[in-house]
C-alpha positions in Angstrom: 2.2 -19.3 5.0 4.8 -17.9 2.7 5.1 -17.2 -1.0 5.7 -20.3 -3.2 9.4 -20.8 -3.8 8.9 -20.2 -7.5 7.6 -16.7 -6.8 10.4 -15.9 -4.3 12.9 -17.0 -6.9 11.3 -15.0 -9.6 11.1 -11.8 -7.6 14.6 -12.3 -6.1 16.2 -12.9 -9.5 14.5 -9.7 -10.9 15.6 -7.6 -7.9 19.2 -8.9 -8.0 19.4 -8.3 -11.8 18.1 -4.8 -11.6 20.4 -4.0 -8.7 23.4 -5.2 -10.7 22.3 -3.0 -13.6 22.1 0.0 -11.4 19.6 2.8 -11.6 16.0 3.1 -10.4 13.6 0.3 -10.9 10.1 -0.7 -9.6 9.4 -3.6 -7.3 5.6 -3.5 -7.2 3.1 -1.7 -9.5 0.5 0.0 -7.3 -2.7 0.1 -9.3 -5.8 2.2 -8.5 -8.1 1.6 -11.4 -10.9 3.5 -9.6 -11.3 5.8 -6.6 -15.0 4.9 -5.8 -15.4 3.0 -2.5 -18.2 1.5 -0.5 -16.7 2.8 2.7 -15.8 6.4 3.8 -12.8 5.9 6.1 -11.8 9.2 7.9 -8.1 8.6 7.4 -8.4 8.1 3.6 -7.3 10.7 1.1 -8.7 8.9 -1.9 -12.5 9.3 -1.6 -13.3 13.0 -1.6 -13.1 13.5 -5.4 -16.1 14.9 -7.2 -18.5 12.3 -8.6 -17.4 12.7 -12.2 -14.0 11.5 -11.1 -15.3 8.8 -8.8 -17.2 7.4 -11.7 -14.1 6.9 -13.9 -12.5 3.5 -14.4 -9.2 2.4 -15.9 -10.0 -0.1 -18.7 -8.6 -3.6 -18.9 -6.3 -2.6 -21.7 -4.9 0.4 -19.6 -4.2 -2.0 -16.7 -2.3 -4.4 -18.9 -0.3 -1.5 -20.5 0.7 -0.3 -17.0 2.4 -3.5 -16.0 4.0 -3.9 -19.4 5.4 -0.3 -19.2 7.0 -0.6 -15.8 7.9 -4.3 -15.9 7.5 -4.9 -12.1 7.2 -8.5 -11.0 4.2 -7.8 -8.8 1.1 -5.7 -8.8 -1.0 -4.5 -5.8 -4.5 -3.5 -6.8 -6.2 -1.1 -4.5 -8.5 1.9 -4.9 -11.2 2.8 -3.8 -12.7 -0.7 -3.7 -11.4 -2.8 -6.6 -14.3 -5.3 -6.4 -16.6 -2.4 -7.6 -14.8 -2.6 -11.0 -16.8 -4.8 -13.3 -13.7 -6.0 -15.1 -11.6 -6.8 -12.0 -11.7 -10.6 -12.4 -10.5 -10.2 -16.0 -7.8 -7.8 -15.0 -6.5 -10.3 -12.3 -6.5 -13.1 -14.9 -4.6 -11.0 -17.3 -1.9 -10.3 -14.8 -1.6 -13.9 -13.8 -1.3 -14.9 -17.5 1.7 -12.5 -17.6 3.1 -14.5 -14.5 2.9 -11.4 -12.3 2.3 -11.8 -8.6 -1.2 -10.2 -8.0 -2.3 -8.8 -4.6 -5.9 -7.8 -4.7 -6.7 -5.4 -1.8 -10.3 -5.3 -0.6 -12.4 -4.3 2.4 -14.1 -7.6 1.9 -17.7 -6.2 1.9 -18.2 -7.7 -1.6 -15.9 -10.7 -1.4 -18.6 -13.3 -0.7 -20.6 -12.1 -3.7 -17.6 -11.9 -6.0 -15.3 -14.7 -4.9 -16.5 -17.3 -7.4 -15.2 -15.1 -10.3 -11.7 -15.8 -9.1 -9.6 -19.0 -9.0 -6.8 -19.9 -6.6 -3.3 -19.5 -8.0 0.3 -19.3 -6.7 0.3 -15.9 -8.4 -2.8 -14.6 -6.6 -3.4 -13.3 -3.0 -6.4 -11.7 -1.4 -5.3 -8.8 0.9 -8.1 -8.0 3.4 -8.1 -4.6 4.9 -8.2 -5.0 8.7 -6.9 -2.2 10.9 -6.7 -4.2 14.2 -9.4 -5.9 16.3 -13.2 -5.2 16.0 -13.2 -2.0 17.9 -10.0 -0.7 16.2 -11.1 -1.6 12.7 -14.7 -0.6 12.9 -13.6 2.8 14.3 -11.0 3.2 11.6 -13.5 2.6 8.8 -16.3 4.3 10.6 -18.8 1.5 10.1 -19.9 -1.1 12.7 -19.9 -4.8 11.6 -17.1 -4.6 9.0 -14.7 -6.6 11.2 -17.0 -9.6 11.3 -17.5 -9.4 7.6 -13.8 -9.4 7.0 -13.1 -12.3 9.3 -15.8 -14.3 7.6 -14.4 -13.4 4.2 -10.9 -14.6 5.3 -12.3 -18.0 6.4 -14.3 -18.3 3.2 -11.3 -17.5 0.9 -9.1 -19.9 2.8 -11.7 -22.7 2.6 -11.7 -22.3 -1.2 -7.9 -22.6 -1.3 -6.9 -19.0 -1.8 -3.8 -17.4 -0.3 -4.9 -14.7 2.1 -3.1 -11.9 4.0 -4.4 -8.9 6.0 -3.4 -5.3 5.3 -3.2 -3.5 8.7 -2.7 0.3 8.8 -2.0 1.6 12.3 -2.9 5.1 13.5 -1.9 7.2 16.5 -3.9 6.2 19.5 -3.8 2.5 18.8 -3.1 0.2 21.8 0.0 -1.9 21.4 -1.3 -4.8 23.6 -4.6 -5.0 21.7 -2.7 -4.9 18.3 -0.4 -7.7 19.5 -3.5 -9.7 20.5 -5.0 -9.1 17.0 -1.7 -10.4 15.5 -2.1 -13.5 17.6 -5.6 -14.0 16.2 -4.4 -13.6 12.6 -1.6 -16.1 13.2 -4.2 -18.6 14.5 -6.2 -18.1 11.3 -3.1 -18.8 9.2 -2.8 -15.5 7.4 0.2 -13.2 7.0 0.2 -9.5 8.0 1.2 -6.5 6.0 1.8 -3.8 8.6 2.3 0.0 8.1 1.8 3.2 10.0 -0.8 5.5 8.3 0.3 8.2 6.0 -1.1 11.7 6.7 -3.0 12.3 3.5 -3.5 16.1 3.3 -7.1 15.6 2.1 -8.1 13.1 4.8 -11.0 14.1 7.0 -9.3 13.1 10.2 -5.9 14.8 10.5 -5.4 14.2 14.3 -4.6 10.5 14.4 -1.5 10.1 12.2 1.8 9.0 13.8 4.9 11.2 13.9 8.2 9.4 13.5 9.1 9.3 17.2 5.8 7.9 18.3 5.9 5.4 15.4 9.2 3.9 16.6 8.2 3.7 20.2 4.8 2.1 19.4 6.3 -0.6 17.2 9.0 -1.4 19.7 6.3 -2.0 22.2 4.2 -4.1 19.8 7.2 -6.3 18.7 8.3 -6.8 22.3 5.0 -8.5 23.0 5.7 -11.0 20.2 9.2 -12.1 20.7 10.7 -9.3 18.6 7.9 -9.9 16.1 8.9 -13.6 15.5 5.6 -14.9 16.9 3.8 -13.5 13.8 4.1 -14.0 10.1 4.6 -10.7 8.2 4.7 -10.1 4.5 7.0 -7.1 5.3 10.8 -7.7 5.1 12.7 -8.1 8.4 14.7 -4.9 7.8 11.5 -2.8 7.2 10.1 -4.1 10.5 13.5 -3.2 12.1 13.2 0.3 10.6 9.7 0.7 12.1 11.2 0.0 15.5 13.9 2.7 15.0 16.8 0.5 14.4 17.6 1.5 10.8 18.2 5.0 9.3 16.5 4.9 5.9 15.5 7.4 3.3 12.6 6.4 1.1 12.7 4.9 -2.4 9.6 6.4 -3.9 10.0 4.9 -7.4 10.1 1.3 -6.0 6.2 1.2 -5.8 5.0 3.5 -8.6 1.3 4.3 -8.8 -0.9 4.2 -11.9 -4.4 5.7 -11.5 -7.2 7.1 -13.7 -5.2 10.3 -13.8 -2.0 8.6 -15.1 1.3 7.9 -13.4 1.3 9.8 -10.0 4.3 11.9 -9.2 6.3 11.3 -7.1 4.9 8.2 -5.3 2.0 6.1 -4.3 1.0 8.3 -1.4 1.9 11.8 -2.6 0.1 13.3 -5.6 2.1 16.2 -6.9 1.1 15.8 -10.6 0.6 13.1 -13.2 2.2 12.0 -16.4 1.1 9.8 -19.3 3.9 7.2 -19.3 6.1 5.3 -16.8 9.1 6.6 -18.7 8.0 10.2 -18.1 7.5 9.4 -14.4 11.0 8.0 -14.0 12.9 10.5 -16.2 10.8 13.6 -15.6 10.4 13.6 -11.8 12.8 15.6 -9.7 13.3 12.9 -7.1 15.7 15.0 -5.1 12.8 17.3 -4.2 10.9 14.6 -2.3 11.5 12.4 0.7 12.0 12.6 4.5 14.1 15.7 5.3 13.5 17.1 1.8 9.8 17.9 1.7 7.4 18.8 4.5 4.6 16.4 3.4 7.1 13.5 3.7 8.4 14.4 7.2 6.4 11.8 9.2 6.2 9.1 6.5 7.4 5.6 7.4 5.0 3.6 5.3 5.9 0.3 3.6 5.4 1.6 0.0 8.1 4.2 0.6 10.6 2.2 2.6 10.3 -1.5 1.6 12.3 -0.7 -1.5 15.0 0.8 0.7 15.0 -2.3 2.9 15.2 -4.6 -0.1 18.2 -2.7 -1.4 19.8 -2.9 2.0 19.2 -6.6 2.2 21.0 -7.1 -1.1 23.9 -5.1 0.1 24.0 -6.6 3.6 22.3 -10.0 3.5 23.8 -11.1 6.8 22.1 -8.1 8.5 18.8 -9.2 7.1 19.2 -12.8 8.1 20.3 -11.7 11.6 17.1 -9.7 12.1 15.0 -12.5 10.7 16.6 -15.0 13.0 16.8 -12.9 16.2 13.7 -10.7 15.7 13.5 -6.9 15.9 15.5 -5.2 18.7 13.0 -3.5 21.0 15.3 -1.8 23.5 18.5 0.2 23.6 19.4 3.3 21.6 17.7 4.0 18.3 19.4 4.7 15.1 19.9 8.4 14.2 16.9 9.8 12.3 17.0 11.9 9.1 17.3 15.7 9.8 13.9 17.4 9.1 15.0 21.0 9.6 15.8 21.7 5.9 12.6 20.3 4.4 11.0 22.6 1.9 7.4 23.8 2.7 4.4 21.8 1.5 2.7 23.0 -1.7 -1.1 22.7 -2.3 -1.4 21.1 -5.8 -4.5 19.0 -5.2 -7.0 21.3 -6.8 -5.1 21.9 -10.0 -5.0 18.2 -11.1 -8.6 17.7 -10.0 -9.7 20.7 -12.1 -7.6 19.4 -15.1 -9.2 15.9 -14.9 -12.7 17.4 -14.6 -12.1 19.5 -17.7 -11.0 16.4 -19.6 -14.1 14.5 -18.5 -16.4 17.4 -19.5 -14.8 17.8 -22.9 -15.1 14.1 -23.7 -18.8 13.8 -22.6 -20.5 17.2 -21.9 -24.0 15.8 -21.5 -22.8 12.9 -19.3 -20.8 15.4 -17.2 -24.0 17.5 -16.7 -26.0 14.5 -15.6 -23.5 13.5 -13.0 -23.3 17.0 -11.7 -27.1 17.3 -11.4 -27.2 13.9 -9.6 -24.6 15.0 -7.1 
C-alpha cells in the first residue's frame, strides 16, 4: 500500500517548489488539539499536565486556522487521544475539504465506537499506535489487552475501505528479532509502518528506556538486516531516513519541517521539545533562535533521532541527491561496514528547565477566563 499518485504528486510539487524558493518551510503540521488521553504510557511526556489543562480543547476554527497559517500539504493529528475530541470528525472533514493529507493518530481504544463518523478518502489515513508485538506494546502502554484491540481495529478499518498504517515507537531494551517478526505480521495485514526511536521527554515517568544514538544505530542495523535491508517491509518513512537510523547518514535535524500547534499555541522549537509558545506560525518561524537547538547544540537534543526531526532533512537530501535516495530504495539499508561520522556532542549547551513556567502561564489564563470553573476542576482533582 502506498499513497495515491495524486497525493505523491501534490506533496512532491510542494516540496520542490519550496526548495527552489529557499528558506524554511513545513512539510507536515503536527496538531495536538488536546492532551487528555485514555492511556498513561510511561514514556509519554504529554499526559502529566494538571486537570485544568487536560480539559482544554482546540476549537474547529483554531484547527483550520493552523493549517491555513503554515500551509503544509499534510497534517498529523495526535494528542493525547484525538478521538476524545468531540469535533474530531468535523476537523478531519475540514482538512480533507482543503485537500490536505490527514493522518489521524489513535491508540484505537475508541476506534470501533467512532469509525462510522469517518469516510474513506485518498486524503485520509488511520495511524494506529502499536509499539511492537503484544508483549512489547502492552508493556509500552502499561495496559494489557491493548494490542488485540489495535489489531481488531486495523482489520475493521481496512474492511471498511480505509487506508491504515501503524505508528511504532521503539525504546531501549526492544528485541530486534521480535520487532522484525512484528513487521512481518504488519506486512501480512497490508499496512505500512511509521518507525521511530522514542524521544526522551524530560517529563516522562520512565527515563531509563530511551535509546542513545549509538544503540539506536546498532539496533536498527540488526532489525533491517533481518528484513533484506528493510525491503521486506513497507514503511511510510523515506529510504534516507531509514538509512540514517542505521548510521549511514550524518544528518542534523530540521525542526521547523514538522511544526506543532497545541492548546498552548505554536510550540518552540519543535514537535518534541517545548521551550515556549507563540501565538502565530510567523512568530514561530521568525522569532525562534534555531541555532540554539539541535543535535550537538542543545543537551536535550543529544540523543534525538526521531522522524519528526530528521525526515525533513532526509527529504531535502533526496531533492539534492535523488540518485542516492533511489539507490537506498532499490538496494535497501546498509547493515554492515563503517558508520557515517556522527555530530559532535561535546559543545552542546546545558539543558534548561522551562516546563513549569509555561504550565503556570496557561493555568493563569484558564483561571482568569473562568474562575469558578477552574475552582471546580481543582476540587475534583
